C-alpha positions as CSV (number, residue, x, y, z in Angstrom):
1,M,277.5,-15.0,120.4
2,A,277.8,-13.2,123.8
3,K,281.0,-11.7,125.1
4,I,281.0,-11.8,128.9
5,T,283.6,-10.0,131.1
6,F,284.5,-11.4,134.6
7,I,286.4,-9.1,137.0
8,T,288.0,-11.1,139.7
9,K,288.8,-10.0,143.3
10,N,292.3,-9.3,142.1
11,Q,290.9,-6.9,139.4
12,E,291.9,-9.4,136.6
13,E,289.6,-8.9,133.6
14,I,288.7,-12.1,131.9
15,I,286.7,-11.8,128.6
16,V,285.1,-15.0,127.2
17,E,282.6,-15.8,124.5
18,A,279.9,-18.4,124.2
19,T,276.6,-19.0,122.4
20,S,274.8,-21.2,125.0
21,G,275.0,-22.9,128.4
22,S,275.2,-21.3,131.8
23,V,277.6,-18.5,132.7
24,M,278.9,-20.7,135.6
25,E,279.9,-23.5,133.2
26,L,281.6,-20.9,131.0
27,A,283.6,-19.5,134.0
28,V,284.6,-22.9,135.2
29,K,285.7,-24.0,131.7
30,N,287.8,-20.8,131.4
31,N,289.3,-21.1,134.9
32,V,287.8,-17.8,136.2
33,T,289.3,-17.5,139.8
34,G,286.5,-17.3,142.4
35,I,283.9,-19.3,140.4
36,D,283.9,-22.9,141.7
37,G,280.4,-24.2,140.9
38,D,280.6,-26.9,143.5
39,C,277.0,-27.9,143.2
40,G,277.3,-28.3,139.4
41,G,274.7,-25.6,138.7
42,V,271.7,-26.6,140.7
43,C,271.5,-23.4,142.8
44,S,272.5,-25.0,146.1
45,C,276.0,-23.7,147.1
46,A,276.5,-20.0,146.0
47,T,280.1,-20.8,144.9
48,C,279.4,-19.0,141.7
49,H,278.2,-15.7,143.3
50,V,278.8,-12.6,141.0
51,Q,277.6,-9.1,141.2
52,V,276.3,-7.7,137.9
53,D,277.6,-4.3,136.9
54,P,274.7,-1.9,137.7
55,S,274.6,-0.7,134.1
56,H,274.0,-4.3,132.9
57,V,271.3,-5.5,135.2
58,S,268.7,-5.5,132.4
59,K,270.8,-8.1,130.5
60,T,270.6,-10.7,133.3
61,G,267.0,-10.2,134.5
62,E,265.9,-10.9,138.1
63,A,266.8,-13.7,140.4
64,S,264.3,-16.5,141.0
65,E,262.9,-17.0,144.4
66,I,265.2,-20.0,145.0
67,E,268.2,-18.0,143.9
68,Q,267.2,-15.2,146.2
69,D,266.9,-17.6,149.1
70,M,270.4,-18.9,148.4
71,L,271.9,-15.4,148.1
72,E,270.4,-14.4,151.5
73,L,272.8,-16.9,153.1
74,D,275.8,-15.0,151.6
75,D,277.1,-12.0,153.7
76,D,278.4,-10.4,150.5
77,A,275.1,-10.4,148.6
78,N,273.6,-7.1,147.5
79,E,270.9,-6.0,145.0
80,Y,273.2,-6.8,142.1
81,S,274.0,-10.3,143.2
82,R,273.3,-13.3,141.1
83,L,274.4,-16.9,141.0
84,C,275.9,-17.3,137.6
85,C,274.7,-21.0,137.4
86,Q,271.3,-19.4,137.0
87,L,272.3,-17.1,134.2
88,Q,271.8,-18.7,130.8
89,I,273.9,-17.4,127.9
90,T,271.9,-15.6,125.2
91,D,272.8,-13.0,122.7
92,A,271.1,-10.5,125.0
93,M,274.0,-11.1,127.5
94,D,276.5,-9.7,125.1
95,G,278.8,-7.2,126.8
96,V,277.7,-8.0,130.4
97,I,280.2,-7.3,133.2
98,L,280.2,-9.6,136.2
99,N,282.2,-8.9,139.3
100,V,283.3,-12.2,141.0
101,V,282.6,-12.0,144.7
102,K,284.9,-14.7,146.2
């Protein structure tokens, strides 16, 4: 089981738990403000852009080339940016903190 913390633009902290699936699906299911997932998780819209807390980057791994290409189109992207549709929930994700960009 992984406990994931989302911090919205309004500084609302939303903590949710899951064992599988994508982080985007988890966020949408739990009505996390700022995570829309318009493309359904196929890495083509960036409406699930989050920034990983720097101390938790090792829990999420690196973005794929396709994900990096999509993030380059977002003015708010930085070295901690990820599309949460590309983050699969595993036990290793437990405790990760994600800042919602939109």
